[in-house]
MDTraj code that builds the backbone (N, CA, C; nanometers):
import mdtraj as md
import numpy as np

residues = "MET PHE THR LYS THR ALA GLN LEU TRP HIS ASN ALA THR PRO HIS PRO HIS TRP CYS GLY LEU THR LEU LEU ALA ILE ASP GLY VAL PHE TRP ARG THR PRO ASP THR PRO GLU ASN ASP ALA ALA PHE PRO ARG GLN THR HIS ALA GLY ASN PRO ALA LEU TYR PRO GLN VAL LYS MET VAL CYS GLN MET GLU LEU THR SER HIS LEU LEU THR ALA ALA ALA PHE GLY THR MET LYS ASN SER GLU ASN GLU LEU ALA GLU GLN LEU ILE GLU GLN THR ALA ILE THR LEU".split()
xyz = np.array([
    [-1.3109, 0.5199, 1.3298],
    [-1.3049, 0.4013, 1.3707],
    [-1.2657, 0.3247, 1.2820],
    [-1.3006, 0.3222, 1.1545],
    [-1.2345, 0.2532, 1.0444],
    [-1.0745, 0.2394, 1.0378],
    [-1.0390, 0.4094, 1.0345],
    [-0.8710, 0.3867, 1.0249],
    [-0.8050, 0.3479, 1.1704],
    [-0.8934, 0.3691, 1.2698],
    [-0.8150, 0.2931, 1.4118],
    [-0.8195, 0.1481, 1.4194],
    [-0.9397, 0.0883, 1.3519],
    [-0.9407, -0.0650, 1.3799],
    [-0.8176, -0.1062, 1.2642],
    [-0.8573, -0.0639, 1.1631],
    [-0.7661, -0.1210, 1.0350],
    [-0.6018, -0.1004, 1.0777],
    [-0.5874, -0.0042, 1.1320],
    [-0.4379, -0.0023, 1.1671],
    [-0.3921, -0.0748, 1.2638],
    [-0.4847, -0.1034, 1.3845],
    [-0.4722, -0.2017, 1.4780],
    [-0.4395, -0.3294, 1.4215],
    [-0.5330, -0.3789, 1.3444],
    [-0.5536, -0.5222, 1.2933],
    [-0.4329, -0.5560, 1.2197],
    [-0.3817, -0.4411, 1.1001],
    [-0.2785, -0.4363, 1.0226],
    [-0.1608, -0.4548, 1.1000],
    [-0.1499, -0.3689, 1.2099],
    [-0.0068, -0.3648, 1.2764],
    [0.0151, -0.5339, 1.3675],
    [-0.1019, -0.5666, 1.3961],
    [-0.1086, -0.7027, 1.4848],
    [-0.0595, -0.8353, 1.4363],
    [-0.0972, -0.8161, 1.2749],
    [-0.1106, -0.9396, 1.1711],
    [0.0416, -0.9386, 1.1026],
    [0.1152, -1.0401, 1.1514],
    [0.2616, -1.0672, 1.0531],
    [0.1944, -1.0783, 0.8850],
    [0.3101, -0.9582, 0.8127],
    [0.2715, -1.0161, 0.6598],
    [0.4236, -1.0466, 0.6158],
    [0.3974, -1.0989, 0.5004],
    [0.5263, -1.1359, 0.4101],
    [0.5713, -0.9889, 0.3666],
    [0.6771, -0.9678, 0.3267],
    [0.7611, -0.8702, 0.2637],
    [0.8134, -0.9094, 0.1014],
    [0.8127, -0.8173, 0.0183],
    [0.9039, -0.8617, -0.0978],
    [0.9823, -0.7292, -0.0989],
    [1.1095, -0.7751, -0.1039],
    [1.2325, -0.6622, -0.1124],
    [1.2109, -0.5585, 0.0216],
    [1.1443, -0.5982, 0.1102],
    [1.1368, -0.4935, 0.2119],
    [0.9906, -0.4214, 0.2135],
    [0.9098, -0.4161, 0.1249],
    [0.8097, -0.3364, 0.0757],
    [0.6995, -0.4364, 0.1460],
    [0.6135, -0.3940, 0.1783],
    [0.4570, -0.4553, 0.2277],
    [0.3490, -0.4781, 0.0871],
    [0.3371, -0.5799, 0.0573],
    [0.2496, -0.5767, -0.0826],
    [0.1175, -0.5637, -0.0473],
    [0.0749, -0.4401, -0.1394],
    [-0.0529, -0.4040, -0.1244],
    [-0.1394, -0.3953, -0.2639],
    [-0.2690, -0.3775, -0.2601],
    [-0.3301, -0.3853, -0.3861],
    [-0.4560, -0.2681, -0.3899],
    [-0.5151, -0.2126, -0.4685],
    [-0.6426, -0.1335, -0.4347],
    [-0.7417, -0.1833, -0.5035],
    [-0.8726, -0.1880, -0.4938],
    [-0.9879, -0.2452, -0.5738],
    [-1.1174, -0.1040, -0.5488],
    [-1.1642, -0.1255, -0.6173],
    [-1.3253, -0.0397, -0.5786],
    [-1.4210, -0.1077, -0.5803],
    [-1.5337, -0.0571, -0.5258],
    [-1.6624, -0.1285, -0.4711],
    [-1.7569, -0.0060, -0.4655],
    [-1.9152, -0.0508, -0.5042],
    [-1.9901, 0.0307, -0.4148],
    [-2.1065, -0.0290, -0.3601],
    [-2.1605, 0.0880, -0.2850],
    [-2.2560, 0.0286, -0.1468],
    [-2.3863, 0.1097, -0.1850],
    [-2.4983, 0.0414, -0.1855],
    [-2.6165, 0.1093, -0.1778],
    [-2.6284, 0.1771, -0.0105],
    [-2.7079, 0.2835, -0.0148],
    [-2.7524, 0.3530, 0.0681],
    [-2.8688, 0.3279, 0.1496],
    [-2.9130, 0.4023, 0.2417],
    [-3.0594, 0.4051, 0.2571],
    [-3.1398, 0.5007, 0.1876],
    [-3.2483, 0.5011, 0.1400],
    [-3.3094, 0.5847, 0.0484],
    [-3.3473, 0.6987, 0.1095],
    [-3.2816, 0.7999, 0.1501],
    [-3.3210, 0.9251, 0.2312],
    [-3.2711, 1.0417, 0.1779],
    [-3.3563, 1.1456, 0.2013],
    [-3.3084, 1.3040, 0.1070],
    [-3.1859, 1.3325, 0.1456],
    [-3.1311, 1.3147, 0.2729],
    [-3.0082, 1.3360, 0.2955],
    [-2.8654, 1.2614, 0.2136],
    [-2.8961, 1.1261, 0.1760],
    [-2.7962, 1.0524, 0.1003],
    [-2.8310, 1.0886, -0.0456],
    [-2.9414, 1.1152, -0.0758],
    [-2.9641, 1.1470, -0.2005],
    [-2.8863, 1.2859, -0.2509],
    [-2.8909, 1.3639, -0.1472],
    [-2.7891, 1.5216, -0.1828],
    [-2.6574, 1.4747, -0.2019],
    [-2.5983, 1.3773, -0.1006],
    [-2.4989, 1.3630, -0.0702],
    [-2.4180, 1.2692, -0.1661],
    [-2.5242, 1.1802, -0.2228],
    [-2.4892, 1.0945, -0.3297],
    [-2.5705, 1.0654, -0.4450],
    [-2.5516, 1.1332, -0.5728],
    [-2.6461, 1.1464, -0.6528],
    [-2.6460, 1.0207, -0.6953],
    [-2.7729, 0.9707, -0.7370],
    [-2.8245, 0.8557, -0.7972],
    [-2.7521, 0.8485, -0.9734],
    [-2.7179, 0.7268, -0.9984],
    [-2.6857, 0.6993, -1.1272],
    [-2.8397, 0.6996, -1.2281],
    [-2.7853, 0.6979, -1.3476],
    [-2.9013, 0.6595, -1.4371],
    [-2.8419, 0.5641, -1.5459],
    [-2.9723, 0.4817, -1.5807],
    [-2.9328, 0.4085, -1.7049],
    [-3.0445, 0.4058, -1.7884],
    [-3.0627, 0.4119, -1.9293],
    [-3.1375, 0.4528, -2.0051],
    [-3.2502, 0.5470, -1.9439],
    [-3.1908, 0.6345, -1.8862],
    [-3.3262, 0.7455, -1.8502],
    [-3.3677, 0.7146, -1.7289],
    [-3.3120, 0.6364, -1.6645],
    [-3.4145, 0.5930, -1.5119],
    [-3.3197, 0.5729, -1.4012],
    [-3.3533, 0.6597, -1.3076],
    [-3.2562, 0.6506, -1.1832],
    [-3.2345, 0.5260, -1.1201],
    [-3.1189, 0.5123, -1.0244],
    [-3.0928, 0.3826, -0.9530],
    [-3.2002, 0.3766, -0.8214],
    [-3.2449, 0.2729, -0.8006],
    [-3.3534, 0.2699, -0.7266],
    [-3.3134, 0.3503, -0.5543],
    [-3.1568, 0.3332, -0.5159],
    [-3.0828, 0.3580, -0.4105],
    [-2.9696, 0.4742, -0.4329],
    [-2.9583, 0.5799, -0.3734],
    [-2.8155, 0.6272, -0.3703],
    [-2.6733, 0.5592, -0.3605],
    [-2.5982, 0.5651, -0.4342],
    [-2.4699, 0.4970, -0.4137],
    [-2.3492, 0.5598, -0.3662],
    [-2.2859, 0.4922, -0.2622],
    [-2.1450, 0.5331, -0.2335],
    [-2.0223, 0.4336, -0.3035],
    [-1.9223, 0.5298, -0.3552],
    [-1.8328, 0.4346, -0.4191],
    [-1.7072, 0.4403, -0.3088],
    [-1.6571, 0.3295, -0.3093],
    [-1.5300, 0.2920, -0.2130],
    [-1.4004, 0.2375, -0.2591],
    [-1.2971, 0.3081, -0.2586],
    [-1.1544, 0.2381, -0.3027],
    [-1.0782, 0.1734, -0.1831],
    [-1.0657, 0.0718, -0.1868],
    [-0.9794, 0.0239, -0.0513],
    [-0.8632, -0.0239, -0.0779],
    [-0.7489, -0.0097, -0.0148],
    [-0.6396, -0.0440, 0.0103],
    [-0.6177, -0.1266, 0.0828],
    [-0.5769, -0.2774, 0.0412],
    [-0.5468, -0.3727, 0.1289],
    [-0.3990, -0.4544, 0.1283],
    [-0.3734, -0.5340, 0.2278],
    [-0.2458, -0.6133, 0.2047],
    [-0.2815, -0.7425, 0.1766],
    [-0.1890, -0.7948, 0.0900],
    [-0.2447, -0.8804, -0.0299],
    [-0.2711, -1.0316, 0.0284],
    [-0.1884, -1.0433, 0.1165],
    [-0.1657, -1.1787, 0.2057],
    [-0.2995, -1.2145, 0.2738],
    [-0.3045, -1.1043, 0.3908],
    [-0.4353, -1.1082, 0.4802],
    [-0.5769, -1.0566, 0.4253],
    [-0.5659, -0.9895, 0.2962],
    [-0.6678, -0.9130, 0.2674],
    [-0.7351, -0.8053, 0.4042],
    [-0.6380, -0.7889, 0.4643],
    [-0.6858, -0.6801, 0.5798],
    [-0.6867, -0.5582, 0.5057],
    [-0.7890, -0.4454, 0.4962],
    [-0.8204, -0.3193, 0.4440],
    [-0.6827, -0.2256, 0.5431],
    [-0.6276, -0.1457, 0.4721],
    [-0.5163, -0.0494, 0.5399],
    [-0.5607, 0.0987, 0.5422],
    [-0.6532, 0.1400, 0.4311],
    [-0.6791, 0.2596, 0.4193],
    [-0.8296, 0.2362, 0.3198],
    [-0.9027, 0.3528, 0.2829],
    [-1.0120, 0.3520, 0.1986],
    [-1.0496, 0.4980, 0.1866],
    [-1.0787, 0.5399, 0.0251],
    [-1.1281, 0.6624, 0.0399],
    [-1.2593, 0.6241, -0.0152],
    [-1.3702, 0.7563, 0.0162],
    [-1.4924, 0.7434, -0.0333],
    [-1.5423, 0.8577, -0.1152],
    [-1.6329, 0.8379, -0.2035],
    [-1.6845, 0.9524, -0.3043],
    [-1.8304, 0.8898, -0.3638],
    [-1.8731, 0.9586, -0.4909],
    [-2.0090, 0.9523, -0.5329],
    [-1.9619, 0.8629, -0.6511],
    [-2.0619, 0.8036, -0.7195],
    [-2.0396, 0.7156, -0.8470],
    [-1.9997, 0.7975, -0.9677],
    [-1.9723, 0.9082, -0.9700],
    [-1.9417, 1.0230, -1.0530],
    [-1.7842, 1.0297, -1.0290],
    [-1.7093, 0.9959, -0.9259],
    [-1.5890, 0.9532, -0.8942],
    [-1.5322, 0.8454, -0.9422],
    [-1.4177, 0.8611, -1.0124],
    [-1.3502, 0.7385, -1.0807],
    [-1.2705, 0.6836, -0.9677],
    [-1.2514, 0.5413, -0.9741],
    [-1.1559, 0.4940, -0.9104],
    [-1.0183, 0.5181, -0.8868],
    [-0.9763, 0.6011, -0.9853],
    [-0.8191, 0.6406, -0.9959],
    [-0.8365, 0.7583, -0.9026],
    [-0.9254, 0.8366, -0.9125],
    [-0.9598, 0.9753, -0.8755],
    [-0.9594, 0.9363, -0.6803],
    [-1.0319, 0.8582, -0.6720],
    [-1.0104, 0.8017, -0.5100],
    [-0.8883, 0.7091, -0.4614],
    [-0.8309, 0.6604, -0.5259],
    [-0.6962, 0.5913, -0.5482],
    [-0.6184, 0.7121, -0.4901],
    [-0.5941, 0.7805, -0.5696],
    [-0.5013, 0.8974, -0.5412],
    [-0.5016, 0.9604, -0.3982],
    [-0.6219, 0.9311, -0.3512],
    [-0.6047, 1.0138, -0.2058],
    [-0.5380, 0.9280, -0.1048],
    [-0.5047, 0.8016, -0.1641],
    [-0.4522, 0.6924, -0.0521],
    [-0.2945, 0.7025, -0.0617],
    [-0.2672, 0.7788, -0.1553],
    [-0.1080, 0.8364, -0.1620],
    [-0.0424, 0.8769, -0.0558],
    [-0.1273, 0.9879, -0.0101],
    [-0.0970, 1.0655, 0.1222],
    [-0.0631, 0.9631, 0.2339],
    [-0.1580, 0.8372, 0.2487],
    [-0.1321, 0.7605, 0.3564],
    [-0.0316, 0.6506, 0.3507],
    [-0.0284, 0.6140, 0.2388],
    [0.0692, 0.4784, 0.2086],
    [0.1530, 0.5457, 0.1017],
    [0.2570, 0.5422, 0.0633],
    [0.3567, 0.5376, -0.0696],
    [0.3219, 0.4130, -0.1736],
    [0.2320, 0.4500, -0.2399],
    [0.1678, 0.3438, -0.3683],
    [0.2374, 0.3789, -0.4891],
    [0.2238, 0.2943, -0.5966],
    [0.2455, 0.3418, -0.7229],
    [0.1075, 0.2912, -0.8206],
    [0.0884, 0.3852, -0.8501],
    [-0.0423, 0.3630, -0.9355],
    [-0.0097, 0.3306, -1.0864],
])
top = md.Topology()
chain = top.add_chain()
for i, resn in enumerate(residues, 1):
    res = top.add_residue(resn, chain, resSeq=i)
    for name in ("N", "CA", "C"):
        top.add_atom(name, md.element.get_by_symbol(name[0]), res)
traj = md.Trajectory(xyz[None], top)
């Protein structure tokens, strides 16, 4: 659903280009998930000073078009994944330079 709607909105919106290239950026964010055994298994909790986080967390790296801020792609992982690791997954979807 995310991929289909992101592509539809991106393709329907006019975007300026630079030297024929679409202007893109990547950024990371993390989201709290419901406190369930399934989420705990899929998304191990981070710890700080030996104390676990209150909720499991998902890390998301987004690729967006700079002028509209529309997301064009995303990769998801655990808090143990670096943003660079997740950004590498976006290369197959869009030719980007890291």
